[in-house]
C-alpha positions in Angstrom: 159.7 157.8 286.4 157.6 160.1 288.5 156.2 162.9 286.8 157.6 165.4 289.4 161.2 165.0 288.8 163.3 168.1 288.4 166.6 168.2 286.9 169.0 170.5 285.1 171.9 171.1 282.5 175.1 170.3 284.4 178.7 169.9 283.6 179.6 166.6 282.5 182.5 166.1 284.8 180.2 164.8 287.8 176.6 165.5 286.9 175.4 163.2 289.9 177.3 165.6 292.6 175.9 168.6 290.7 172.5 167.4 290.9 173.0 166.4 294.6 174.3 169.6 295.4 171.1 171.2 293.8 168.8 168.8 295.4 167.3 167.4 292.1 166.7 164.0 290.7 167.9 164.4 287.2 171.2 165.6 285.2 171.5 166.2 281.6 174.9 167.0 279.9 176.8 166.8 276.8 179.3 163.7 276.0 181.8 166.2 274.3 181.7 169.5 272.5 178.2 170.6 271.7 179.3 172.5 268.7 181.4 169.6 267.5 181.9 166.0 265.7 184.1 164.5 267.9 183.4 162.1 270.7 181.4 161.0 272.5 183.6 160.7 275.7 182.4 160.2 279.4 184.0 163.3 281.5 183.3 161.4 284.8 187.0 160.7 285.7 186.1 157.1 286.9 184.5 156.3 283.7 181.1 155.1 282.3 180.6 152.1 284.8 181.5 154.0 287.9 179.2 156.9 286.7 176.2 154.5 286.1 176.7 152.9 289.5 176.9 156.2 291.4 174.1 157.7 289.6 171.8 154.6 290.6 172.9 154.8 294.1 172.0 158.4 294.3 168.8 158.0 292.1 169.9 160.6 289.8 168.1 160.0 286.3 171.0 160.8 283.6 170.0 162.5 279.9 172.4 163.1 277.3 171.9 166.0 274.8 173.6 165.2 271.8 175.7 167.9 269.9 173.4 170.8 268.1 175.5 170.2 264.9 173.5 167.0 264.0 170.9 167.4 261.5 169.3 163.9 260.6 166.9 165.7 258.2 169.6 167.2 255.8 170.0 166.6 252.3 173.7 166.9 252.3 175.3 163.6 252.6 178.5 165.4 254.3 176.0 166.3 257.4 173.5 163.7 257.3 175.7 160.7 257.3 177.9 161.8 259.9 174.9 163.0 261.9 173.6 159.5 261.9 177.1 157.9 262.9 177.5 160.3 265.7 173.8 159.7 267.1 174.4 156.2 267.2 177.9 156.6 269.2 175.8 159.0 271.5 173.0 156.3 271.9 175.4 153.6 272.6 177.4 155.5 275.1 174.2 156.7 276.9 173.3 153.2 277.1 176.5 152.4 278.9 176.0 154.9 281.6 172.5 153.8 282.2 171.0 156.8 280.7 167.2 157.5 280.7 167.3 159.2 277.2 169.5 160.9 274.4 167.8 164.4 273.4 168.3 165.3 269.4 167.0 168.4 267.7 164.6 168.0 264.9 166.8 169.5 262.3 165.8 171.0 259.1 166.5 171.1 255.2 167.2 174.3 253.1 164.7 176.4 252.6 164.4 175.9 248.7 164.0 172.1 249.7 160.9 169.7 250.0 160.4 169.2 253.6 159.0 165.6 252.6 162.8 164.7 251.9 163.9 165.9 255.5 160.8 163.6 256.9 161.8 160.5 254.8 165.4 161.0 256.0 164.5 160.9 259.6 162.7 157.7 259.0 165.7 156.2 257.6 167.6 157.1 260.3 165.3 155.6 262.8 165.4 152.5 260.8 169.0 151.9 260.8 169.7 152.9 264.4 170.2 150.8 267.4 168.5 152.4 270.1 169.0 150.9 273.4 167.9 153.9 275.5 165.0 156.4 274.3 165.6 158.9 271.8 163.9 161.9 272.2 163.4 164.3 269.6 163.1 167.8 270.7 161.2 171.0 269.2 163.0 173.6 267.8 162.5 177.7 267.5 163.6 178.8 264.1 164.2 177.9 260.7 161.2 178.0 258.0 162.1 174.5 257.0 162.4 173.1 260.3 161.2 169.4 260.8 160.0 170.0 264.5 159.4 174.1 264.9 155.5 173.9 264.1 152.8 171.6 265.4 152.1 170.6 261.6 155.7 169.6 261.0 155.9 167.8 264.0 152.8 165.7 262.7 154.6 165.0 259.6 157.6 163.9 261.1 155.7 161.7 263.9 153.7 160.3 260.7 156.9 159.7 258.8 158.8 157.9 261.7 155.5 156.0 262.9 155.9 153.2 260.6 159.8 152.3 261.7 160.4 149.2 263.3 161.9 151.5 266.1 159.0 153.8 266.2 158.3 152.7 270.0 162.1 153.8 271.1 161.3 157.2 269.7 159.9 159.7 272.2 159.3 163.5 272.3 160.9 166.5 274.5 159.1 169.6 274.6 161.3 173.1 275.0 158.9 175.4 276.2 161.4 178.3 275.0 161.5 176.9 271.4 157.9 176.4 271.5 157.3 180.1 272.5 159.9 181.2 269.8 158.6 178.7 267.3 154.8 180.3 267.3 153.2 177.8 269.6 151.0 178.9 272.4 151.8 177.3 275.7 148.5 177.2 276.9 146.9 173.9 275.7 150.3 173.0 274.2 150.5 169.6 276.3 147.2 168.2 274.7 148.1 169.4 271.5 151.6 167.8 271.5 150.2 164.5 272.7 147.2 164.7 270.0 150.4 164.0 267.6 152.8 162.1 269.3 150.9 160.2 272.1 153.5 161.2 274.6 155.9 163.6 276.3 159.0 161.9 277.7 160.7 164.9 279.1 160.5 168.8 279.1 163.1 171.3 278.8 161.9 174.0 281.2 162.9 177.2 279.5 161.7 181.0 279.5 162.5 183.0 276.4 164.3 186.3 275.8 162.8 187.0 272.7 159.1 187.5 271.5 156.6 184.8 270.5 157.2 183.6 267.1 160.7 185.1 267.0 162.4 182.2 265.9 165.1 183.1 268.4 166.6 180.2 270.5 167.8 182.4 273.6 166.7 181.0 276.8 166.0 183.1 279.9 165.3 182.3 283.7 161.7 181.1 284.5 159.4 184.1 285.2 162.1 186.7 283.6 161.4 186.2 280.0 158.7 186.7 277.7 157.2 183.5 277.7 153.4 183.4 279.0 154.0 182.8 282.9 150.5 180.8 283.1 151.0 178.9 280.0 154.6 177.8 281.4 153.2 176.7 284.6 150.4 174.9 282.8 153.1 173.0 280.9 155.1 172.1 283.8 152.0 171.0 285.8 150.3 169.1 282.9 153.1 167.3 280.9 153.5 164.2 283.0 156.9 164.3 282.6 160.5 165.2 284.2 161.6 168.4 283.7 164.9 169.6 282.8 166.2 173.2 283.4 168.7 174.7 280.8 168.5 178.2 282.0 171.5 180.7 282.4 173.1 181.7 285.6 174.8 180.3 288.5 173.8 177.8 290.9 171.8 180.6 292.9 170.2 181.3 289.5 169.4 177.7 289.2 167.9 177.4 293.0 165.5 180.0 291.8 164.2 178.6 288.8 163.8 175.4 290.5 161.6 177.5 293.5 159.5 179.0 290.6 159.1 175.7 288.8 157.9 174.0 292.3 155.5 176.6 292.7 154.1 176.2 289.2 153.8 172.5 289.9 152.1 172.9 293.2 149.5 175.2 291.9 148.5 173.5 288.9 
């Protein structure tokens, strides 16, 4: 896929129509409640096969964001095991609709626990999954014992999963708000990430409502938050991956973000 594909997080009922209305080439959505364990379920009324066909005809790439409640690093069996099961369901249904990837947050262990256990749990999860579409691990904003907040932790996570037979099916999703809130300077970040993972498969293009290293995951419209504007533009221009907006507001606000994004990429 072209590196200059723009997309947005949209409603699941008709993601292709939403993308077409915005004039973009990618649509990200949930297959159910992002805060729940039920599902997944295709919201498109005509079903999975029809959605796949419509998206292909419209040349709109589909991305699935897994529920926020998933935590594959957890030491709690009541969280970790259902997380693996739910992620497998998400991957399977994503394959049915012809999705280009499934995004999942890096998760965490408790503040009193050894992060190495979390990395080992990730390796076991990757080993056991059937990954028919790329699984994209997303960096996160907060948590002292998060698996993917700091570059050091991302490096440890990648080392843990690199020996898996499924390692080549795992990619990276760089969220700019999360990076800023997690204490990672945006300037030069693309090179630093690629030095660890070897790849950036998707960018979540978001500004941040909060200060650098705040740990707060609150998205803002591009150019209207506290992210370094030049750093944002640099990430968008240099990542070499599709960019999905997860910014707040209505369609008009989203179009303004797309204009900001297009200008940043052009200047870069």
